[in-house]
Backbone of each chain as nested JSON, in Angstrom:
{
  "chains": [
    {"id": "A", "residues": [
      {"number": 1, "name": "MET", "atoms": {"N": [85.31, 71.216, 144.877], "CA": [86.357, 70.775, 145.145], "C": [87.227, 72.077, 143.813]}},
      {"number": 2, "name": "LYS", "atoms": {"N": [88.528, 72.54, 144.795], "CA": [89.723, 73.297, 143.971], "C": [90.611, 72.668, 143.306]}},
      {"number": 3, "name": "ALA", "atoms": {"N": [91.074, 73.298, 142.254], "CA": [91.911, 72.757, 141.659], "C": [92.688, 73.587, 140.69]}},
      {"number": 4, "name": "THR", "atoms": {"N": [94.072, 73.9, 140.66], "CA": [94.384, 74.8, 139.574], "C": [95.133, 74.018, 138.23]}},
      {"number": 5, "name": "VAL", "atoms": {"N": [95.134, 74.457, 137.489], "CA": [95.444, 74.298, 135.817], "C": [96.573, 74.742, 135.661]}},
      {"number": 6, "name": "LEU", "atoms": {"N": [97.594, 74.507, 135.65], "CA": [99.054, 75.069, 135.214], "C": [99.19, 75.329, 133.431]}},
      {"number": 7, "name": "ILE", "atoms": {"N": [99.447, 76.07, 132.736], "CA": [99.519, 76.049, 131.592], "C": [100.769, 76.605, 130.946]}},
      {"number": 8, "name": "ARG", "atoms": {"N": [101.508, 75.655, 130.23], "CA": [103.015, 76.63, 129.754], "C": [103.369, 76.53, 128.303]}},
      {"number": 9, "name": "PRO", "atoms": {"N": [103.939, 77.162, 128.068], "CA": [104.317, 77.205, 126.145], "C": [105.247, 75.624, 126.52]}},
      {"number": 10, "name": "LYS", "atoms": {"N": [104.798, 74.92, 125.149], "CA": [105.649, 73.724, 124.977], "C": [107.259, 73.582, 124.843]}},
      {"number": 11, "name": "GLN", "atoms": {"N": [107.814, 72.985, 124.883], "CA": [109.348, 73.24, 124.791], "C": [109.584, 73.539, 123.239]}},
      {"number": 12, "name": "GLY", "atoms": {"N": [110.33, 74.029, 122.902], "CA": [110.843, 74.342, 121.393], "C": [109.743, 75.711, 120.969]}},
      {"number": 13, "name": "ILE", "atoms": {"N": [108.722, 76.22, 121.622], "CA": [107.603, 77.297, 121.193], "C": [108.336, 78.362, 121.448]}},
      {"number": 14, "name": "LEU", "atoms": {"N": [108.436, 79.716, 120.69], "CA": [109.51, 80.564, 121.18], "C": [108.256, 81.053, 122.15]}},
      {"number": 15, "name": "ASP", "atoms": {"N": [109.185, 82.358, 123.037], "CA": [108.317, 82.843, 124.356], "C": [108.577, 84.008, 124.572]}},
      {"number": 16, "name": "PRO", "atoms": {"N": [108.26, 84.818, 123.728], "CA": [109.117, 86.128, 123.872], "C": [108.974, 86.674, 125.007]}},
      {"number": 17, "name": "GLN", "atoms": {"N": [107.597, 86.565, 125.855], "CA": [107.174, 86.901, 127.009], "C": [108.464, 86.728, 128.114]}},
      {"number": 18, "name": "GLY", "atoms": {"N": [108.591, 85.725, 127.534], "CA": [109.54, 85.017, 128.885], "C": [110.827, 85.256, 128.568]}},
      {"number": 19, "name": "GLU", "atoms": {"N": [111.226, 85.427, 127.278], "CA": [112.531, 86.558, 126.899], "C": [112.723, 87.577, 127.461]}},
      {"number": 20, "name": "ALA", "atoms": {"N": [111.633, 88.743, 127.523], "CA": [111.918, 89.737, 128.07], "C": [111.907, 89.759, 129.215]}},
      {"number": 21, "name": "VAL", "atoms": {"N": [111.292, 88.95, 129.928], "CA": [111.401, 88.66, 131.931], "C": [112.709, 88.053, 131.939]}},
      {"number": 22, "name": "GLY", "atoms": {"N": [113.251, 87.549, 131.072], "CA": [114.553, 86.909, 131.851], "C": [115.49, 88.173, 131.665]}},
      {"number": 23, "name": "GLU", "atoms": {"N": [115.412, 89.099, 130.385], "CA": [116.276, 89.714, 129.903], "C": [116.143, 91.15, 131.28]}},
      {"number": 24, "name": "ALA", "atoms": {"N": [115.019, 91.55, 131.47], "CA": [114.755, 92.524, 132.611], "C": [115.623, 91.698, 133.796]}},
      {"number": 25, "name": "LEU", "atoms": {"N": [115.138, 90.745, 134.197], "CA": [116.034, 90.148, 135.307], "C": [117.657, 90.206, 135.396]}},
      {"number": 26, "name": "ARG", "atoms": {"N": [118.159, 90.324, 133.883], "CA": [119.516, 90.124, 134.12], "C": [119.73, 91.668, 134.204]}},
      {"number": 27, "name": "THR", "atoms": {"N": [119.165, 92.212, 133.762], "CA": [119.194, 93.953, 133.734], "C": [119.236, 94.355, 135.116]}},
      {"number": 28, "name": "LEU", "atoms": {"N": [118.269, 94.259, 135.794], "CA": [117.982, 94.162, 137.433], "C": [119.726, 93.477, 138.094]}},
      {"number": 29, "name": "GLY", "atoms": {"N": [119.935, 92.951, 137.383], "CA": [121.12, 92.059, 138.109], "C": [121.159, 90.83, 139.052]}},
      {"number": 30, "name": "PHE", "atoms": {"N": [120.216, 89.961, 138.115], "CA": [119.732, 88.811, 138.904], "C": [120.782, 87.727, 137.663]}},
      {"number": 31, "name": "ALA", "atoms": {"N": [121.046, 86.362, 138.292], "CA": [121.615, 85.639, 137.833], "C": [120.625, 84.481, 137.516]}},
      {"number": 32, "name": "VAL", "atoms": {"N": [120.335, 84.949, 136.067], "CA": [118.922, 83.893, 135.493], "C": [119.233, 83.482, 134.036]}},
      {"number": 33, "name": "SER", "atoms": {"N": [119.359, 82.069, 133.804], "CA": [119.795, 81.993, 132.424], "C": [118.827, 81.752, 131.658]}},
      {"number": 34, "name": "GLY", "atoms": {"N": [117.214, 81.543, 132.145], "CA": [116.311, 81.589, 131.664], "C": [115.126, 81.577, 132.205]}},
      {"number": 35, "name": "ALA", "atoms": {"N": [113.527, 82.216, 131.188], "CA": [112.742, 82.196, 132.324], "C": [111.717, 82.109, 131.111]}},
      {"number": 36, "name": "ARG", "atoms": {"N": [110.475, 81.372, 131.498], "CA": [109.357, 81.134, 130.48], "C": [108.124, 81.542, 131.25]}},
      {"number": 37, "name": "VAL", "atoms": {"N": [107.455, 82.131, 130.448], "CA": [106.145, 82.522, 131.118], "C": [104.796, 81.766, 130.577]}},
      {"number": 38, "name": "GLY", "atoms": {"N": [103.648, 81.257, 131.643], "CA": [102.874, 80.917, 131.302], "C": [101.41, 81.364, 131.872]}},
      {"number": 39, "name": "ARG", "atoms": {"N": [100.483, 80.865, 132.128], "CA": [99.22, 80.855, 132.469], "C": [98.716, 79.852, 133.939]}},
      {"number": 40, "name": "LEU", "atoms": {"N": [97.94, 80.597, 135.023], "CA": [97.151, 79.392, 135.771], "C": [96.153, 79.819, 136.045]}},
      {"number": 41, "name": "VAL", "atoms": {"N": [94.737, 78.946, 136.368], "CA": [93.68, 78.958, 136.417], "C": [93.216, 78.013, 138.022]}},
      {"number": 42, "name": "ASP", "atoms": {"N": [92.807, 79.063, 138.573], "CA": [92.087, 78.21, 139.738], "C": [90.96, 77.972, 139.169]}},
      {"number": 43, "name": "ILE", "atoms": {"N": [90.255, 77.206, 139.516], "CA": [88.781, 76.727, 139.463], "C": [88.398, 75.946, 140.561]}},
      {"number": 44, "name": "GLU", "atoms": {"N": [86.731, 76.329, 140.826], "CA": [86.04, 75.407, 141.817], "C": [85.299, 75.155, 141.273]}},
      {"number": 45, "name": "ILE", "atoms": {"N": [85.138, 73.876, 141.066], "CA": [84.814, 72.663, 140.535], "C": [83.408, 71.844, 141.208]}},
      {"number": 46, "name": "ASP", "atoms": {"N": [82.288, 71.998, 140.892], "CA": [81.11, 71.635, 141.943], "C": [81.122, 69.94, 142.014]}},
      {"number": 47, "name": "THR", "atoms": {"N": [82.279, 69.484, 142.518], "CA": [81.918, 68.057, 142.621], "C": [83.0, 67.875, 143.877]}},
      {"number": 48, "name": "GLU", "atoms": {"N": [82.578, 66.563, 144.128], "CA": [83.633, 66.386, 145.63], "C": [84.376, 64.616, 144.693]}},
      {"number": 49, "name": "ASP", "atoms": {"N": [84.063, 64.436, 143.545], "CA": [84.652, 62.899, 142.967], "C": [85.539, 63.562, 142.316]}},
      {"number": 50, "name": "ALA", "atoms": {"N": [86.894, 62.944, 142.412], "CA": [88.448, 63.441, 142.067], "C": [88.612, 63.076, 140.757]}},
      {"number": 51, "name": "ALA", "atoms": {"N": [87.829, 61.744, 140.517], "CA": [88.362, 61.133, 139.21], "C": [87.196, 62.14, 138.393]}},
      {"number": 52, "name": "GLU", "atoms": {"N": [86.258, 62.144, 138.471], "CA": [85.171, 63.143, 137.839], "C": [85.755, 64.606, 137.588]}},
      {"number": 53, "name": "ALA", "atoms": {"N": [86.528, 65.124, 138.585], "CA": [86.79, 66.561, 138.672], "C": [88.152, 66.429, 137.647]}},
      {"number": 54, "name": "GLN", "atoms": {"N": [89.186, 65.316, 137.637], "CA": [90.106, 65.304, 136.86], "C": [89.642, 65.487, 135.434]}},
      {"number": 55, "name": "ALA", "atoms": {"N": [88.489, 64.413, 135.027], "CA": [88.106, 64.467, 133.576], "C": [87.872, 65.683, 132.962]}},
      {"number": 56, "name": "ALA", "atoms": {"N": [86.926, 66.557, 134.102], "CA": [86.473, 67.365, 133.415], "C": [87.655, 68.604, 133.308]}},
      {"number": 57, "name": "LEU", "atoms": {"N": [88.409, 68.426, 134.208], "CA": [89.375, 69.303, 134.185], "C": [90.119, 69.446, 132.822]}},
      {"number": 58, "name": "ASP", "atoms": {"N": [90.63, 67.83, 132.853], "CA": [91.128, 67.769, 131.24], "C": [90.477, 68.242, 130.263]}},
      {"number": 59, "name": "ARG", "atoms": {"N": [89.138, 68.22, 129.676], "CA": [88.385, 68.438, 128.81], "C": [88.457, 70.154, 128.673]}},
      {"number": 60, "name": "MET", "atoms": {"N": [88.045, 71.125, 130.134], "CA": [88.156, 72.201, 129.983], "C": [89.563, 72.278, 129.515]}},
      {"number": 61, "name": "SER", "atoms": {"N": [90.638, 71.883, 130.059], "CA": [92.056, 72.707, 129.452], "C": [92.046, 72.338, 127.873]}},
      {"number": 62, "name": "ARG", "atoms": {"N": [91.731, 71.136, 127.478], "CA": [92.012, 70.969, 126.027], "C": [90.531, 71.769, 125.256]}},
      {"number": 63, "name": "GLU", "atoms": {"N": [89.887, 72.209, 125.795], "CA": [89.036, 72.996, 125.013], "C": [88.685, 74.551, 125.171]}},
      {"number": 64, "name": "LEU", "atoms": {"N": [89.294, 74.842, 126.644], "CA": [89.065, 76.198, 126.44], "C": [90.566, 77.111, 126.931]}},
      {"number": 65, "name": "LEU", "atoms": {"N": [90.72, 76.538, 128.196], "CA": [92.296, 77.129, 129.008], "C": [93.407, 76.982, 127.97]}},
      {"number": 66, "name": "ALA", "atoms": {"N": [93.692, 75.88, 127.422], "CA": [94.948, 75.912, 126.745], "C": [95.177, 75.53, 125.088]}},
      {"number": 67, "name": "ASN", "atoms": {"N": [95.827, 75.968, 124.755], "CA": [96.008, 75.38, 123.144], "C": [96.929, 74.748, 123.137]}},
      {"number": 68, "name": "PRO", "atoms": {"N": [96.158, 73.152, 122.843], "CA": [97.357, 72.22, 123.473], "C": [98.361, 71.868, 122.255]}},
      {"number": 69, "name": "LEU", "atoms": {"N": [98.418, 72.752, 120.761], "CA": [98.715, 72.437, 119.646], "C": [100.338, 73.358, 120.157]}},
      {"number": 70, "name": "ILE", "atoms": {"N": [100.265, 74.636, 120.99], "CA": [101.546, 74.841, 121.377], "C": [101.621, 75.315, 122.894]}},
      {"number": 71, "name": "GLU", "atoms": {"N": [100.78, 74.579, 123.702], "CA": [100.864, 74.668, 125.205], "C": [100.591, 73.279, 125.845]}},
      {"number": 72, "name": "SER", "atoms": {"N": [101.594, 73.415, 126.855], "CA": [100.846, 71.999, 127.705], "C": [100.475, 72.47, 129.061]}},
      {"number": 73, "name": "PHE", "atoms": {"N": [99.885, 71.425, 129.876], "CA": [98.81, 71.986, 130.862], "C": [99.209, 70.635, 132.143]}},
      {"number": 74, "name": "THR", "atoms": {"N": [99.357, 71.128, 133.455], "CA": [98.815, 69.937, 134.318], "C": [98.307, 70.112, 135.442]}},
      {"number": 75, "name": "ILE", "atoms": {"N": [97.745, 69.547, 135.672], "CA": [96.39, 69.645, 136.858], "C": [96.654, 69.328, 138.143]}},
      {"number": 76, "name": "GLY", "atoms": {"N": [96.715, 70.244, 139.162], "CA": [96.516, 69.871, 140.357], "C": [95.232, 69.929, 141.078]}},
      {"number": 77, "name": "LEU", "atoms": {"N": [94.449, 69.1, 141.934], "CA": [93.484, 68.985, 142.868], "C": [93.889, 69.128, 143.881]}},
      {"number": 78, "name": "GLU", "atoms": {"N": [93.186, 70.111, 144.77], "CA": [93.298, 70.119, 146.123], "C": [92.481, 69.18, 147.035]}},
      {"number": 79, "name": "GLU", "atoms": {"N": [93.071, 68.136, 147.137], "CA": [91.481, 67.069, 147.606], "C": [91.273, 67.594, 148.978]}},
      {"number": 80, "name": "GLY", "atoms": {"N": [90.011, 67.238, 149.523], "CA": [89.729, 67.838, 150.355], "C": [89.08, 69.175, 150.514]}},
      {"number": 81, "name": "ALA", "atoms": {"N": [89.542, 69.657, 149.742], "CA": [89.226, 71.329, 149.695], "C": [87.865, 71.868, 149.071]}}
    ]},
    {"id": "B", "residues": [
      {"number": 1, "name": "MET", "atoms": {"N": [119.536, 75.956, 139.101], "CA": [118.468, 75.549, 139.879], "C": [116.787, 76.396, 139.217]}},
      {"number": 2, "name": "LYS", "atoms": {"N": [115.618, 75.124, 139.204], "CA": [114.742, 75.34, 138.445], "C": [113.991, 75.939, 139.284]}},
      {"number": 3, "name": "ALA", "atoms": {"N": [112.876, 77.125, 139.225], "CA": [111.956, 76.988, 140.358], "C": [110.794, 78.277, 139.439]}},
      {"number": 4, "name": "THR", "atoms": {"N": [110.036, 77.934, 140.317], "CA": [108.466, 78.517, 139.498], "C": [107.838, 79.339, 140.608]}},
      {"number": 5, "name": "VAL", "atoms": {"N": [107.49, 80.547, 139.923], "CA": [106.842, 81.626, 140.527], "C": [105.265, 81.63, 140.007]}},
      {"number": 6, "name": "LEU", "atoms": {"N": [104.304, 81.384, 141.3], "CA": [102.769, 81.32, 140.652], "C": [102.425, 82.689, 141.187]}},
      {"number": 7, "name": "ILE", "atoms": {"N": [101.434, 83.739, 140.373], "CA": [101.263, 84.839, 140.643], "C": [99.759, 84.886, 140.715]}},
      {"number": 8, "name": "ARG", "atoms": {"N": [99.087, 85.448, 142.02], "CA": [97.628, 85.067, 141.621], "C": [96.743, 86.778, 141.912]}},
      {"number": 9, "name": "PRO", "atoms": {"N": [96.104, 86.748, 141.365], "CA": [95.161, 88.3, 142.049], "C": [94.874, 88.052, 143.475]}},
      {"number": 10, "name": "LYS", "atoms": {"N": [94.73, 89.134, 144.235], "CA": [94.853, 88.393, 146.018], "C": [93.368, 88.474, 145.85]}},
      {"number": 11, "name": "GLN", "atoms": {"N": [92.931, 88.003, 146.68], "CA": [91.177, 88.117, 147.444], "C": [91.014, 89.389, 147.366]}},
      {"number": 12, "name": "GLY", "atoms": {"N": [89.542, 89.492, 146.623], "CA": [89.126, 90.991, 146.669], "C": [89.179, 91.872, 145.689]}},
      {"number": 13, "name": "ILE", "atoms": {"N": [90.327, 91.364, 145.191], "CA": [90.81, 92.095, 143.835], "C": [90.072, 91.541, 142.744]}},
      {"number": 14, "name": "LEU", "atoms": {"N": [89.312, 92.672, 141.933], "CA": [88.286, 92.292, 140.739], "C": [89.268, 91.269, 139.656]}},
      {"number": 15, "name": "ASP", "atoms": {"N": [88.812, 90.182, 139.34], "CA": [89.553, 89.381, 138.308], "C": [88.586, 89.065, 137.348]}},
      {"number": 16, "name": "PRO", "atoms": {"N": [88.491, 90.385, 136.375], "CA": [87.36, 90.461, 134.977], "C": [87.863, 89.021, 134.063]}},
      {"number": 17, "name": "GLN", "atoms": {"N": [89.093, 88.969, 134.275], "CA": [89.633, 87.419, 133.06], "C": [88.868, 86.057, 133.809]}},
      {"number": 18, "name": "GLY", "atoms": {"N": [89.379, 86.244, 134.998], "CA": [88.854, 85.068, 135.82], "C": [87.29, 84.511, 135.422]}},
      {"number": 19, "name": "GLU", "atoms": {"N": [86.796, 85.856, 135.733], "CA": [84.936, 85.636, 135.62], "C": [84.423, 84.979, 134.021]}},
      {"number": 20, "name": "ALA", "atoms": {"N": [85.21, 85.979, 133.252], "CA": [85.374, 85.72, 131.913], "C": [85.353, 83.918, 131.672]}},
      {"number": 21, "name": "VAL", "atoms": {"N": [86.413, 83.835, 132.101], "CA": [86.673, 82.025, 131.887], "C": [85.622, 81.148, 132.788]}},
      {"number": 22, "name": "GLY", "atoms": {"N": [85.203, 81.788, 133.493], "CA": [83.951, 80.951, 134.415], "C": [83.326, 80.676, 133.618]}},
      {"number": 23, "name": "GLU", "atoms": {"N": [81.935, 82.124, 133.312], "CA": [81.163, 81.938, 132.265], "C": [81.733, 81.323, 130.947]}},
      {"number": 24, "name": "ALA", "atoms": {"N": [82.643, 81.012, 130.281], "CA": [82.718, 80.559, 129.001], "C": [82.734, 78.998, 129.491]}},
      {"number": 25, "name": "LEU", "atoms": {"N": [83.126, 78.212, 130.437], "CA": [83.221, 76.746, 130.895], "C": [81.749, 76.587, 131.096]}},
      {"number": 26, "name": "ARG", "atoms": {"N": [80.764, 77.655, 131.955], "CA": [79.73, 77.396, 132.405], "C": [78.668, 77.283, 130.924]}},
      {"number": 27, "name": "THR", "atoms": {"N": [78.74, 78.105, 130.218], "CA": [78.599, 78.03, 128.768], "C": [78.86, 76.474, 128.018]}},
      {"number": 28, "name": "LEU", "atoms": {"N": [79.839, 76.068, 128.231], "CA": [80.47, 74.933, 127.782], "C": [79.697, 73.737, 128.338]}},
      {"number": 29, "name": "GLY", "atoms": {"N": [79.106, 74.019, 129.771], "CA": [78.038, 72.963, 130.138], "C": [79.416, 72.396, 131.545]}},
      {"number": 30, "name": "PHE", "atoms": {"N": [80.348, 73.177, 131.879], "CA": [80.985, 72.847, 133.296], "C": [80.481, 73.163, 134.05]}},
      {"number": 31, "name": "ALA", "atoms": {"N": [80.338, 72.37, 135.555], "CA": [79.855, 73.139, 136.579], "C": [81.022, 73.573, 137.565]}},
      {"number": 32, "name": "VAL", "atoms": {"N": [80.721, 74.584, 137.246], "CA": [82.046, 75.541, 137.504], "C": [81.332, 76.52, 138.372]}},
      {"number": 33, "name": "SER", "atoms": {"N": [82.21, 76.693, 139.665], "CA": [81.454, 78.405, 140.495], "C": [82.356, 79.196, 140.343]}},
      {"number": 34, "name": "GLY", "atoms": {"N": [83.895, 79.176, 140.059], "CA": [84.867, 80.232, 140.072], "C": [85.722, 79.985, 139.209]}},
      {"number": 35, "name": "ALA", "atoms": {"N": [85.994, 80.891, 138.994], "CA": [87.533, 80.861, 138.385], "C": [88.74, 82.17, 138.498]}},
      {"number": 36, "name": "ARG", "atoms": {"N": [89.663, 81.858, 138.816], "CA": [90.804, 82.819, 138.593], "C": [91.864, 82.861, 137.964]}},
      {"number": 37, "name": "VAL", "atoms": {"N": [92.646, 83.751, 137.193], "CA": [93.318, 83.361, 136.202], "C": [94.645, 84.581, 136.955]}},
      {"number": 38, "name": "GLY", "atoms": {"N": [95.928, 83.21, 136.711], "CA": [96.916, 84.333, 137.079], "C": [97.961, 83.898, 136.378]}},
      {"number": 39, "name": "ARG", "atoms": {"N": [99.198, 84.355, 136.43], "CA": [100.226, 84.038, 135.694], "C": [101.215, 82.766, 136.243]}},
      {"number": 40, "name": "LEU", "atoms": {"N": [102.261, 82.453, 135.409], "CA": [103.046, 81.796, 136.229], "C": [104.553, 81.877, 135.499]}},
      {"number": 41, "name": "VAL", "atoms": {"N": [105.504, 81.81, 136.099], "CA": [107.368, 81.92, 135.349], "C": [107.733, 81.051, 135.951]}},
      {"number": 42, "name": "ASP", "atoms": {"N": [108.668, 80.361, 135.136], "CA": [109.576, 79.157, 135.337], "C": [110.849, 80.001, 135.116]}},
      {"number": 43, "name": "ILE", "atoms": {"N": [111.586, 79.809, 136.169], "CA": [112.896, 80.616, 135.966], "C": [113.635, 79.247, 136.438]}},
      {"number": 44, "name": "GLU", "atoms": {"N": [115.148, 79.609, 135.904], "CA": [116.677, 78.922, 135.616], "C": [117.323, 79.978, 136.604]}},
      {"number": 45, "name": "ILE", "atoms": {"N": [117.809, 79.705, 137.696], "CA": [118.21, 80.381, 138.206], "C": [119.856, 80.184, 138.866]}},
      {"number": 46, "name": "ASP", "atoms": {"N": [121.01, 81.043, 138.318], "CA": [122.185, 80.695, 138.382], "C": [122.912, 80.33, 139.627]}},
      {"number": 47, "name": "THR", "atoms": {"N": [122.563, 79.403, 140.7], "CA": [122.798, 78.998, 142.123], "C": [122.485, 77.516, 142.052]}},
      {"number": 48, "name": "GLU", "atoms": {"N": [123.214, 77.455, 143.106], "CA": [122.936, 75.583, 143.939], "C": [122.344, 75.551, 145.443]}},
      {"number": 49, "name": "ASP", "atoms": {"N": [122.458, 77.238, 145.835], "CA": [121.897, 77.162, 147.264], "C": [120.693, 77.359, 147.385]}},
      {"number": 50, "name": "ALA", "atoms": {"N": [119.868, 76.71, 147.743], "CA": [118.514, 76.657, 147.94], "C": [117.995, 78.183, 148.734]}},
      {"number": 51, "name": "ALA", "atoms": {"N": [118.478, 78.591, 149.625], "CA": [118.292, 80.075, 150.506], "C": [118.406, 80.995, 149.476]}},
      {"number": 52, "name": "GLU", "atoms": {"N": [119.955, 81.173, 148.857], "CA": [119.881, 82.304, 148.078], "C": [118.93, 82.178, 146.938]}},
      {"number": 53, "name": "ALA", "atoms": {"N": [118.867, 81.072, 146.432], "CA": [117.606, 81.135, 145.388], "C": [116.521, 81.802, 145.765]}},
      {"number": 54, "name": "GLN", "atoms": {"N": [116.068, 81.479, 147.004], "CA": [114.53, 81.392, 147.539], "C": [114.699, 83.311, 147.796]}},
      {"number": 55, "name": "ALA", "atoms": {"N": [116.006, 83.594, 148.275], "CA": [115.953, 84.967, 148.86], "C": [116.214, 86.062, 147.028]}},
      {"number": 56, "name": "ALA", "atoms": {"N": [116.639, 85.451, 146.17], "CA": [116.525, 85.889, 144.964], "C": [115.171, 86.247, 143.993]}},
      {"number": 57, "name": "LEU", "atoms": {"N": [114.732, 85.129, 144.762], "CA": [113.197, 84.51, 143.817], "C": [112.18, 85.489, 144.337]}},
      {"number": 58, "name": "ASP", "atoms": {"N": [112.261, 85.844, 145.925], "CA": [111.715, 86.516, 146.331], "C": [111.3, 87.986, 145.978]}},
      {"number": 59, "name": "ARG", "atoms": {"N": [113.05, 88.51, 145.863], "CA": [113.11, 89.827, 145.524], "C": [112.369, 89.878, 143.758]}},
      {"number": 60, "name": "MET", "atoms": {"N": [113.015, 88.923, 142.833], "CA": [112.483, 89.459, 141.665], "C": [110.901, 89.355, 141.747]}},
      {"number": 61, "name": "SER", "atoms": {"N": [110.362, 88.558, 142.259], "CA": [108.665, 88.462, 142.702], "C": [108.115, 89.95, 142.735]}},
      {"number": 62, "name": "ARG", "atoms": {"N": [109.114, 90.376, 143.908], "CA": [108.568, 91.912, 144.032], "C": [108.575, 93.198, 143.219]}},
      {"number": 63, "name": "GLU", "atoms": {"N": [109.841, 93.012, 142.769], "CA": [110.632, 94.258, 141.746], "C": [109.978, 94.085, 140.703]}},
      {"number": 64, "name": "LEU", "atoms": {"N": [109.646, 93.061, 140.212], "CA": [109.572, 92.503, 138.442], "C": [108.24, 91.89, 138.544]}},
      {"number": 65, "name": "LEU", "atoms": {"N": [108.317, 90.508, 138.673], "CA": [107.066, 89.472, 138.525], "C": [105.901, 89.667, 138.885]}},
      {"number": 66, "name": "ALA", "atoms": {"N": [105.377, 90.372, 140.265], "CA": [103.915, 90.695, 140.621], "C": [103.979, 91.844, 141.097]}},
      {"number": 67, "name": "ASN", "atoms": {"N": [103.088, 92.499, 141.313], "CA": [102.442, 93.67, 141.57], "C": [102.144, 93.045, 142.858]}},
      {"number": 68, "name": "PRO", "atoms": {"N": [103.057, 93.658, 144.161], "CA": [102.271, 93.063, 145.628], "C": [100.91, 94.146, 146.137]}},
      {"number": 69, "name": "LEU", "atoms": {"N": [100.575, 95.087, 144.991], "CA": [99.277, 96.079, 145.669], "C": [98.274, 95.028, 145.623]}},
      {"number": 70, "name": "ILE", "atoms": {"N": [98.407, 94.246, 144.095], "CA": [96.878, 93.504, 143.729], "C": [97.399, 91.879, 143.674]}},
      {"number": 71, "name": "GLU", "atoms": {"N": [98.372, 91.365, 143.963], "CA": [99.012, 90.238, 143.86], "C": [99.712, 89.168, 144.468]}},
      {"number": 72, "name": "SER", "atoms": {"N": [99.482, 87.852, 144.877], "CA": [100.22, 87.79, 145.65], "C": [101.007, 86.651, 144.917]}},
      {"number": 73, "name": "PHE", "atoms": {"N": [102.243, 86.082, 145.476], "CA": [103.131, 85.071, 144.959], "C": [103.681, 83.671, 145.651]}},
      {"number": 74, "name": "THR", "atoms": {"N": [103.671, 83.091, 144.961], "CA": [104.161, 81.681, 145.686], "C": [105.391, 81.245, 144.98]}},
      {"number": 75, "name": "ILE", "atoms": {"N": [106.47, 80.455, 145.788], "CA": [107.818, 80.452, 145.076], "C": [107.801, 78.812, 145.448]}},
      {"number": 76, "name": "GLY", "atoms": {"N": [108.32, 78.331, 143.864], "CA": [108.481, 76.723, 144.239], "C": [109.79, 76.369, 143.758]}},
      {"number": 77, "name": "LEU", "atoms": {"N": [110.404, 75.91, 144.573], "CA": [112.037, 75.562, 144.15], "C": [111.89, 73.986, 143.469]}},
      {"number": 78, "name": "GLU", "atoms": {"N": [112.446, 73.546, 142.382], "CA": [112.877, 71.89, 142.101], "C": [114.316, 72.148, 142.747]}},
      {"number": 79, "name": "GLU", "atoms": {"N": [114.19, 71.467, 144.177], "CA": [115.583, 70.625, 144.696], "C": [116.414, 69.985, 143.721]}},
      {"number": 80, "name": "GLY", "atoms": {"N": [117.366, 70.174, 143.778], "CA": [118.476, 68.973, 143.058], "C": [118.023, 69.137, 141.782]}},
      {"number": 81, "name": "ALA", "atoms": {"N": [117.644, 70.383, 141.03], "CA": [117.094, 70.554, 139.33], "C": [118.149, 71.472, 138.948]}}
    ]}
  ]
}
């Protein structure tokens, strides 16, 4: 089963990379009032059980993929994939 | 209007970061057969016109956010946001 984990800096956490991207976009002439930069991880997980996959991905995100102190994450499962 | 751009290494492009993440997840005991790491950018764009936003985001992605030679991108608009 395929899944995608989206990892974002939490609200209120400084995001210098996002500020740099926003500034660069404005310099290029785009009307952008804010930008935040995060990561994504596409994972091929060896189970077809959605509940099991969801639980494993939640643990992976907490233990390795994200830093729960400063980042939030959302898990998307590609059912049937 | 809010939008999210997802940027991924193209198929066939080496992704050492993804390989390291997959290896780390397997070391932690997760049954994972592959992982690929990309970026995401949340953008607040100053228009309420979806077509205009889409066109601007497409240009932003090509010119700054992604490297079209080795990365693909997908644009998601949060309509009404």
